[in-house]
C-alpha positions in Angstrom: 0.2 -0.2 0.3 1.5 3.1 -0.7 1.4 6.8 1.7 -0.6 8.2 -0.6 -4.1 5.3 -1.1 -3.6 4.2 2.9 -7.2 5.6 4.5 -8.5 4.1 7.4 -10.3 1.3 5.8 -6.4 -0.1 5.9 -6.4 -0.2 9.6 -6.6 -3.0 11.7 -8.0 -1.6 14.8 -10.7 1.6 15.5 -10.6 3.3 18.4 -13.4 3.4 20.3 -14.6 5.3 23.5 -14.5 3.0 25.9 -18.2 1.4 26.8 -19.5 1.5 30.0 -17.5 -2.0 30.7 -14.5 -0.6 30.2 -14.8 1.8 32.2 -16.0 -0.3 34.8 -13.1 -2.7 35.0 -10.6 0.0 34.8 -12.6 2.0 37.9 -12.1 -1.9 39.6 -7.8 -2.2 37.9 -7.5 1.2 39.7 -9.2 0.6 42.9 -6.8 -2.7 43.6 -3.8 -0.9 42.2 -4.5 1.9 44.9 -4.8 -0.4 47.6 -1.3 -2.8 47.1 1.5 -0.4 49.0 3.8 1.2 47.0 6.8 -1.2 47.6 4.8 -3.4 46.6 4.0 -1.2 43.4 7.7 -0.8 42.4 8.9 -4.4 43.4 5.5 -6.3 40.7 7.9 -3.8 38.2 11.4 -4.5 39.2 10.1 -8.0 38.4 8.4 -7.0 35.8 11.3 -4.8 34.2 13.4 -7.6 34.9 12.0 -10.3 33.1 10.8 -8.2 29.6 13.6 -6.2 29.3 16.2 -8.9 27.4 13.5 -10.4 26.0 12.8 -7.1 23.8 16.7 -6.6 24.3 16.3 -10.7 22.5 13.8 -9.4 20.7 15.6 -5.8 18.5 19.3 -8.0 18.3 16.5 -10.6 16.0 15.0 -8.0 13.9 18.2 -5.4 14.0 
């Protein structure tokens, strides 16, 4: 597809306004996250980053 012929119809995903269900899920997630002590959030982030970063770098290396 040339850039000049690219339209919104060619896009695989069309962002939409969040539904009531989406809002309810986000609110529920927000409530849960608020109950987690900050130091545990940091630990969870560090754990996730420790898992994701090597995978990301491996992917980057295979793409490059």
